[in-house]
C-alpha positions as a printed NumPy array, in Angstrom:
array([[ 22.528, 124.48 ,  67.781],
       [ 21.015, 124.167,  71.472],
       [ 20.073, 127.755,  70.761],
       [ 17.499, 126.436,  67.912],
       [ 14.197, 126.091,  69.481],
       [ 13.312, 123.632,  66.311],
       [ 16.566, 121.089,  67.421],
       [ 14.839, 121.122,  71.015],
       [ 11.479, 120.292,  70.313],
       [ 12.662, 117.453,  67.799],
       [ 15.28 , 116.408,  70.889],
       [ 12.582, 116.487,  73.466],
       [  9.7  , 114.205,  71.248],
       [ 12.028, 111.928,  69.928],
       [ 13.544, 111.012,  73.062],
       [ 10.843, 111.048,  75.144],
       [  8.573, 109.248,  72.961],
       [ 11.509, 106.589,  71.923],
       [ 11.903, 106.505,  76.314],
       [  8.798, 105.592,  76.654],
       [  8.513, 102.765,  74.197],
       [ 11.77 , 101.966,  76.532],
       [ 10.099, 102.028,  79.165],
       [  7.184,  99.752,  78.299],
       [  9.626,  97.137,  76.847],
       [ 12.455,  97.322,  79.661],
       [  9.604,  97.547,  82.797],
       [  6.166,  96.172,  81.19 ],
       [  7.337,  93.33 ,  79.2  ],
       [  8.017,  91.694,  81.779],
       [  4.505,  92.312,  84.147],
       [  2.948,  91.312,  80.689],
       [  4.948,  87.462,  80.577],
       [  4.653,  87.24 ,  84.064],
       [  0.514,  88.207,  84.274],
       [ -0.515,  86.899,  80.977],
       [  1.356,  83.963,  80.62 ],
       [  2.832,  82.945,  84.208],
       [  6.679,  83.664,  83.401],
       [  9.561,  82.752,  85.322],
       [ 12.627,  84.901,  86.237],
       [ 14.626,  82.691,  83.891],
       [ 12.112,  83.953,  81.359],
       [ 12.22 ,  87.217,  81.711],
       [ 15.855,  87.18 ,  82.024],
       [ 15.761,  85.38 ,  79.031],
       [ 13.643,  87.702,  76.995],
       [ 16.023,  90.682,  78.744],
       [ 19.279,  88.786,  77.139],
       [ 17.557,  88.309,  74.063],
       [ 16.795,  91.716,  73.226],
       [ 20.12 ,  93.16 ,  74.542],
       [ 21.79 ,  90.706,  71.617],
       [ 19.212,  92.121,  69.174],
       [ 20.146,  95.883,  70.423],
       [ 23.75 ,  95.64 ,  70.229],
       [ 23.73 ,  94.144,  66.857],
       [ 21.589,  95.532,  65.463],
       [ 23.11 ,  99.177,  66.568],
       [ 26.333,  98.148,  65.441],
       [ 25.247,  96.992,  61.941],
       [ 22.917, 100.218,  61.574],
       [ 24.797, 103.01 ,  62.778],
       [ 27.839, 101.74 ,  60.406],
       [ 25.655, 101.854,  57.906],
       [ 24.254, 105.673,  58.546],
       [ 28.126, 106.585,  59.281],
       [ 28.681, 105.042,  55.162],
       [ 25.771, 106.699,  53.915],
       [ 26.023, 110.137,  56.188],
       [ 22.484, 109.859,  56.585],
       [ 20.944, 110.193,  60.059],
       [ 16.845, 111.159,  59.347],
       [ 15.815, 108.496,  57.102],
       [ 16.924, 106.117,  60.004],
       [ 15.659, 107.903,  62.639],
       [ 12.118, 108.728,  60.926],
       [ 11.165, 105.515,  59.048],
       [ 12.395, 103.54 ,  61.941],
       [ 10.097, 105.267,  64.14 ],
       [  7.322, 104.105,  61.897],
       [  8.551, 100.462,  61.536],
       [  8.907, 100.485,  65.587],
       [  5.64 , 101.582,  66.142],
       [  3.595,  98.974,  63.887],
       [  6.113,  96.268,  65.313],
       [  4.862,  97.504,  68.89 ],
       [  1.055,  97.346,  67.427],
       [  1.419,  93.858,  66.657],
       [  2.041,  92.808,  70.251],
       [ -1.756,  93.143,  70.902],
       [ -2.486,  89.992,  68.87 ],
       [ -0.293,  88.285,  71.421],
       [ -3.318,  86.787,  73.892],
       [ -4.049,  83.503,  75.3  ],
       [ -7.333,  83.402,  73.425],
       [ -6.006,  84.071,  69.811],
       [ -3.219,  81.62 ,  69.973],
       [ -5.44 ,  79.178,  71.464],
       [ -7.858,  80.216,  68.572],
       [ -4.616,  79.804,  65.87 ],
       [ -2.921,  76.693,  67.298],
       [ -5.946,  74.621,  68.479],
       [ -4.497,  74.308,  72.053],
       [ -5.2  ,  75.485,  75.686],
       [ -2.699,  74.218,  77.815],
       [  0.459,  75.387,  75.911],
       [ -0.721,  78.367,  75.323],
       [  1.276,  80.256,  77.806],
       [  4.398,  78.66 ,  76.547],
       [  3.851,  80.016,  73.224],
       [  2.423,  83.119,  74.657],
       [  5.978,  83.642,  76.377],
       [  8.222,  82.399,  73.41 ],
       [  6.606,  84.621,  70.245],
       [  6.921,  87.386,  72.525],
       [ 10.678,  87.029,  73.127],
       [ 10.599,  86.71 ,  69.451],
       [  8.533,  89.775,  68.523],
       [ 10.836,  91.231,  71.377],
       [ 13.664,  90.972,  69.168],
       [ 12.121,  92.002,  66.41 ],
       [ 10.627,  95.209,  67.894],
       [ 14.251,  96.006,  69.476],
       [ 15.357,  95.775,  65.802],
       [ 13.445,  98.678,  64.76 ],
       [ 13.555, 100.737,  68.013],
       [ 17.463, 100.413,  67.799],
       [ 17.816, 101.124,  64.504],
       [ 15.628, 104.144,  64.904],
       [ 16.956, 105.453,  68.752],
       [ 20.207, 103.453,  69.814],
       [ 21.751, 103.926,  66.178],
       [ 20.504, 106.933,  64.612],
       [ 18.633, 109.214,  67.013],
       [ 21.988, 109.373,  69.586],
       [ 24.312, 109.562,  66.616],
       [ 21.58 , 112.766,  65.186],
       [ 22.734, 114.465,  68.758],
       [ 26.443, 113.537,  68.68 ],
       [ 26.291, 115.214,  65.544],
       [ 24.311, 117.7  ,  66.508],
       [ 25.468, 119.2  ,  69.635],
       [ 29.58 , 119.782,  71.   ],
       [ 31.467, 119.838,  74.339],
       [ 30.355, 123.154,  74.708],
       [ 26.486, 121.959,  75.187],
       [ 26.231, 118.209,  75.326],
       [ 26.001, 118.25 ,  78.721],
       [ 22.769, 119.823,  78.676],
       [ 21.599, 118.232,  76.081],
       [ 22.306, 115.092,  77.487],
       [ 21.055, 116.335,  80.881],
       [ 18.089, 116.534,  78.769],
       [ 18.091, 113.211,  77.387],
       [ 18.435, 111.545,  80.354],
       [ 16.023, 112.92 ,  82.174],
       [ 13.551, 111.616,  79.71 ],
       [ 13.651, 107.857,  81.312],
       [ 12.21 , 109.277,  83.938],
       [  9.72 , 111.481,  82.233],
       [  8.287, 108.309,  80.484],
       [  7.988, 106.484,  83.417],
       [  6.202, 108.899,  85.044],
       [  3.976, 108.859,  81.8  ],
       [  3.947, 104.853,  81.338],
       [  2.825, 105.087,  85.158],
       [  0.352, 107.309,  85.435],
       [ -1.553, 106.31 ,  81.611],
       [ -0.924, 102.585,  83.333],
       [ -2.895, 103.487,  86.202],
       [ -6.009, 103.341,  84.044],
       [ -5.974,  99.422,  83.087],
       [ -6.512,  97.032,  84.734],
       [ -2.917,  94.669,  84.193],
       [ -4.354,  91.77 ,  84.675],
       [ -7.016,  91.72 ,  81.71 ],
       [ -5.723,  91.246,  78.173],
       [ -7.927,  93.448,  76.608],
       [ -5.98 ,  96.272,  78.587],
       [ -2.883,  95.127,  77.065],
       [ -3.951,  95.531,  73.71 ],
       [ -5.248,  99.083,  74.565],
       [ -1.679,  99.526,  75.713],
       [  0.047,  98.449,  72.947],
       [ -2.279,  99.955,  69.929],
       [ -1.482, 103.309,  72.099],
       [  1.608, 103.176,  72.341],
       [  2.523, 101.676,  69.279],
       [  0.367, 104.418,  67.582],
       [  2.55 , 107.161,  68.952],
       [  5.51 , 106.103,  67.739],
       [  4.532, 105.952,  64.896],
       [  3.018, 109.332,  64.688],
       [  6.437, 110.661,  65.679],
       [  7.944, 108.825,  63.066],
       [  5.909, 110.822,  60.317],
       [  6.425, 114.079,  62.011],
       [ 10.106, 113.363,  62.142],
       [ 10.382, 114.043,  58.109],
       [  8.973, 117.189,  58.625],
       [ 11.145, 118.482,  62.206],
       [ 13.743, 117.136,  62.302],
       [ 17.128, 118.455,  60.351],
       [ 20.203, 116.26 ,  59.093],
       [ 22.87 , 116.705,  61.236],
       [ 26.017, 117.851,  59.887],
       [ 27.471, 114.704,  58.897],
       [ 30.37 , 114.651,  56.571],
       [ 30.381, 112.97 ,  53.174],
       [ 29.539, 109.615,  52.942],
       [ 32.003, 107.323,  54.509],
       [ 35.081, 106.399,  52.409],
       [ 35.482, 103.077,  54.062],
       [ 33.641,  99.275,  53.036],
       [ 31.195,  98.99 ,  54.963],
       [ 32.32 ,  95.793,  57.285],
       [ 35.482,  98.11 ,  57.796],
       [ 33.426, 100.455,  58.829],
       [ 31.439,  98.032,  61.64 ],
       [ 34.775,  97.158,  62.742],
       [ 36.769, 100.133,  63.231],
       [ 35.889, 100.488,  66.958],
       [ 37.405,  97.029,  67.731],
       [ 40.599,  97.999,  65.932],
       [ 43.532,  97.488,  68.82 ],
       [ 45.322, 100.985,  67.02 ],
       [ 41.943, 102.615,  67.323],
       [ 41.204, 101.658,  71.256],
       [ 45.099, 102.758,  72.058],
       [ 44.58 , 106.174,  70.653],
       [ 41.07 , 106.544,  72.61 ],
       [ 42.115, 104.537,  75.738],
       [ 39.525, 107.24 ,  77.941],
       [ 36.58 , 106.402,  75.989],
       [ 37.012, 102.619,  76.066],
       [ 37.944, 102.679,  79.806],
       [ 35.295, 105.002,  80.663],
       [ 33.065, 101.781,  78.418],
       [ 34.655,  99.284,  80.577],
       [ 32.857, 101.541,  83.841],
       [ 29.947, 102.184,  82.187],
       [ 29.208,  98.008,  81.525],
       [ 29.723,  97.661,  85.43 ],
       [ 27.479, 100.513,  86.343],
       [ 24.665,  99.024,  83.299],
       [ 25.236,  95.423,  84.954],
       [ 24.416,  96.616,  89.031],
       [ 21.184,  98.361,  87.24 ],
       [ 20.015,  94.93 ,  85.439],
       [ 20.471,  92.847,  88.255],
       [ 17.244,  94.404,  89.617],
       [ 15.607,  96.758,  87.295],
       [ 13.733,  93.877,  85.171],
       [ 11.674,  93.058,  88.618],
       [ 11.561,  96.416,  90.341],
       [  7.751,  96.727,  89.437],
       [  7.225,  93.446,  90.06 ],
       [  8.787,  93.971,  93.575],
       [  7.02 ,  97.084,  94.879],
       [  2.836,  95.777,  93.605],
       [  4.038,  91.476,  94.031],
       [  6.571,  91.563,  96.992],
       [  5.846,  94.625,  99.272],
       [  2.171,  94.508,  98.146],
       [  1.874,  98.358,  96.88 ],
       [ -0.924,  98.379,  94.607],
       [ -1.332, 102.285,  94.623],
       [  2.903, 102.012,  93.873],
       [  1.931, 104.545,  90.98 ],
       [  0.903, 107.352,  93.22 ],
       [  4.16 , 106.284,  95.834],
       [  6.848, 106.42 ,  92.738],
       [  5.156, 109.57 ,  90.942],
       [  6.399, 112.046,  93.481],
       [  9.768, 110.224,  93.407],
       [ 10.017, 110.497,  89.192],
       [  9.06 , 114.079,  88.941],
       [ 11.705, 114.837,  91.695],
       [ 14.684, 112.986,  90.252],
       [ 13.411, 114.266,  86.923],
       [ 14.379, 117.212,  88.205],
       [ 17.769, 117.205,  89.8  ],
       [ 18.655, 114.742,  86.715],
       [ 18.046, 118.249,  84.389],
       [ 20.167, 120.079,  86.678],
       [ 22.43 , 117.224,  87.284],
       [ 23.403, 117.767,  83.583],
       [ 24.036, 121.644,  83.863],
       [ 26.925, 120.711,  86.492],
       [ 28.144, 118.349,  84.219],
       [ 29.175, 121.307,  81.283],
       [ 29.975, 122.921,  84.143],
       [ 32.041, 121.165,  86.713],
       [ 33.169, 117.663,  83.956],
       [ 33.044, 114.239,  84.529],
       [ 35.954, 113.566,  87.075],
       [ 33.672, 115.77 ,  89.782],
       [ 30.107, 114.83 ,  88.702],
       [ 30.208, 110.925,  88.103],
       [ 30.934, 109.727,  91.766],
       [ 28.185, 112.165,  93.672],
       [ 25.795, 110.357,  90.852],
       [ 27.11 , 106.884,  92.125],
       [ 26.933, 107.482,  95.542],
       [ 23.337, 108.682,  95.388],
       [ 22.337, 105.182,  93.568],
       [ 24.345, 103.339,  96.451],
       [ 22.238, 105.321,  99.157],
       [ 19.091, 104.17 ,  97.516],
       [ 19.979, 100.516,  97.397],
       [ 21.059, 100.92 , 100.947],
       [ 17.993, 101.845, 101.839],
       [ 15.798,  99.419,  99.632],
       [ 17.593,  96.821, 101.21 ],
       [ 16.742,  97.98 , 104.301],
       [ 12.915,  98.238, 104.249],
       [ 11.371,  96.286, 104.654],
       [ 13.609,  93.309, 104.139],
       [ 15.781,  93.683, 107.271],
       [ 13.774,  96.658, 108.913],
       [ 10.443,  95.258, 109.414],
       [  7.917,  98.075, 108.243],
       [  4.477,  98.236, 107.325],
       [  1.818, 100.969, 105.564],
       [  3.585, 104.533, 105.87 ],
       [  6.451, 103.381, 107.378],
       [  7.491, 100.942, 105.048],
       [  6.163, 103.695, 101.774],
       [  7.998, 106.466, 103.716],
       [ 11.418, 104.633, 103.33 ],
       [ 10.584, 102.844,  99.898],
       [ 10.167, 106.623,  98.186],
       [ 13.088, 108.007,  99.28 ],
       [ 15.359, 104.88 ,  98.364],
       [ 13.371, 105.325,  95.199],
       [ 14.326, 108.991,  94.842],
       [ 17.315, 108.331,  95.606],
       [ 18.123, 105.113,  92.926],
       [ 16.514, 107.019,  90.315],
       [ 18.267, 110.479,  90.465],
       [ 21.85 , 108.26 ,  91.111],
       [ 20.882, 106.044,  88.056],
       [ 19.576, 108.943,  85.604],
       [ 22.009, 111.264,  86.669],
       [ 25.034, 108.889,  86.5  ],
       [ 23.727, 108.16 ,  83.222],
       [ 23.835, 111.759,  81.948],
       [ 27.749, 111.852,  82.991],
       [ 28.726, 109.028,  81.294],
       [ 26.674, 109.949,  78.602],
       [ 28.54 , 113.016,  78.184],
       [ 31.665, 111.725,  78.763],
       [ 31.143, 108.759,  75.969],
       [ 29.5  , 111.526,  73.45 ],
       [ 32.791, 113.953,  74.15 ],
       [ 35.414, 111.019,  73.624],
       [ 33.642, 110.004,  70.164],
       [ 35.838, 110.832,  67.639],
       [ 34.364, 113.864,  65.647],
       [ 32.1  , 112.207,  62.318],
       [ 32.142, 108.866,  63.451],
       [ 29.203, 108.868,  66.073],
       [ 27.324, 105.735,  63.874],
       [ 29.723, 103.236,  64.272],
       [ 31.   , 104.196,  68.031],
       [ 27.295, 104.024,  69.085],
       [ 27.161, 100.028,  68.703],
       [ 30.115, 100.208,  71.047],
       [ 28.345, 102.193,  72.91 ],
       [ 24.771,  99.788,  73.483],
       [ 27.456,  96.894,  73.609],
       [ 28.542,  98.273,  77.02 ],
       [ 24.748, 100.374,  77.991],
       [ 22.952,  96.867,  76.729],
       [ 24.203,  94.169,  75.391],
       [ 26.758,  92.877,  78.575],
       [ 25.066,  94.395,  81.154],
       [ 21.464,  92.717,  79.951],
       [ 23.323,  89.398,  79.857],
       [ 25.125,  89.676,  82.921],
       [ 22.74 ,  91.783,  85.032],
       [ 19.357,  89.436,  84.254],
       [ 21.14 ,  86.351,  85.169],
       [ 22.94 ,  87.565,  88.281],
       [ 19.253,  88.518,  89.353],
       [ 17.624,  84.852,  88.538],
       [ 20.842,  83.833,  90.534],
       [ 20.164,  85.491,  93.127],
       [ 15.78 ,  84.589,  93.601],
       [ 16.59 ,  81.195,  92.477],
       [ 15.127,  80.315,  96.028],
       [ 12.44 ,  82.98 ,  95.706],
       [  9.441,  82.488,  97.579],
       [  6.159,  81.833,  95.327],
       [  2.434,  82.2  ,  95.712],
       [ -0.412,  80.42 ,  94.062],
       [ -2.852,  82.344,  91.284],
       [ -6.511,  82.081,  90.478],
       [ -5.339,  79.578,  87.79 ],
       [ -3.733,  77.01 ,  89.948],
       [ -0.41 ,  78.426,  88.849],
       [  2.138,  79.88 ,  91.041],
       [  4.593,  82.885,  90.811],
       [  7.564,  84.406,  92.127],
       [  8.088,  87.094,  94.521],
       [ 11.32 ,  89.14 ,  93.97 ],
       [ 12.991,  89.558,  97.377],
       [ 15.271,  92.794,  98.333],
       [ 18.201,  90.996,  97.79 ],
       [ 18.037,  92.147,  93.737],
       [ 19.187,  95.692,  95.575],
       [ 21.905,  94.08 ,  98.009],
       [ 23.329,  92.351,  95.042],
       [ 23.522,  96.076,  92.934],
       [ 25.248,  97.985,  94.989],
       [ 28.022,  95.154,  95.976],
       [ 28.319,  95.438,  92.014],
       [ 28.599,  99.585,  92.293],
       [ 30.954,  99.481,  95.21 ],
       [ 33.34 ,  97.668,  93.744],
       [ 32.925, 100.561,  90.238],
       [ 33.213, 102.958,  92.971],
       [ 36.588, 101.473,  94.013],
       [ 37.727, 101.125,  90.805],
       [ 36.623, 104.171,  89.56 ],
       [ 38.277, 105.866,  92.459],
       [ 41.617, 104.311,  91.724],
       [ 41.192, 105.358,  87.688],
       [ 40.489, 109.347,  88.625],
       [ 43.177, 109.79 ,  90.992],
       [ 45.714, 107.977,  88.982],
       [ 44.541, 110.367,  85.542],
       [ 44.491, 113.061,  86.678],
       [ 45.107, 115.256,  84.228],
       [ 43.922, 112.97 ,  80.932],
       [ 39.909, 112.154,  81.581],
       [ 38.316, 115.9  ,  80.594],
       [ 37.978, 116.989,  77.381],
       [ 36.969, 115.659,  73.567],
       [ 38.842, 113.663,  71.161],
       [ 37.326, 114.973,  67.84 ],
       [ 40.537, 115.639,  67.173],
       [ 42.336, 112.419,  67.79 ],
       [ 41.236, 110.045,  64.916],
       [ 40.548, 112.926,  62.094],
       [ 41.808, 111.614,  58.933],
       [ 43.004, 107.996,  60.514],
       [ 42.593, 105.363,  58.907]])
């Protein structure tokens, strides 16, 4: 399938567009409610947690439904269209609109935060249906163990490219102005909607078997069966390790842009980050090839060590080692490059491992478990740890008399501690299971009911 140019185009545009939408949600919804409604760290953590729950439940339910029906394309394309419309609706969440509708000014910020959290869950429902459940199942169905690392390398590279696209696109907007957010939501939402329409002409239905003979609820619960867990021990341990990996990421990620811009005072953080993103994207692309060649065992730990080095540097400068100007920006650039390279390379390694061990023709029902390990549990635990670390964070006074918190570099130190726990556990597991880590589970559960 990787030799099919049409498939490659569909892979790239659906992955890139979906990741652009997720970047806006994961990295800029936090900035949106921080700047527009003076949200606290607890507000941001609540939004991330609520979205994680919505994403997981949606992926479990809709992934099982796509397995039951035996179709992926309709969920992808129609889902992207609805996803785009829901993003556009955020253009209406403005203080002036809220004040005119509810007849109040003082409580508009609270209403704005509440509406953003609710609509984030609605948007997540459509996005997770289209991307997390349908697109990821389609990608698993459309590749095999010989080319999955290359496909996953491209797929895992897209978050970095999407960050670059979003950073570059946002440079033309003043994010302190509500009108800028209105334009952003309309542009991003319109793009996602357009890709959904194009998908009807571009996407070929994945080679899924006939509609599932299991009942819908039996399909939903399939991955939670003790017998299934026992027969797929490597898959489930990999998911458990993936949970720890993503908890480490979610400790700092919701606060990353705020940290760069507000704490470090890097108003030009986009110009600093763009080269790091480009280099990290290249690393991730080639890392996917290495995964195909050497496997999970020999590639996952190097990715985690890259991530750890990035955390160390971002924590040290300028929090421990005082620096200003370029003396600060250069280490921050290097640390960000290492952090993003390790993060995305780790995602590629784990993504390939989970796809390889997903039982054949059962990708839809297992996407919910993947999201549980990638989004739900990390999305609940990680941001709460981050909020706890920042509980005594310094604050600044805004021009309107309100205050905002400043994230500290302690979020990187905490993320590093969690990551080191993962490295220790994973190293012990890899040594103990020298012959049972690589391969595929495509034959393991064939015919198992």
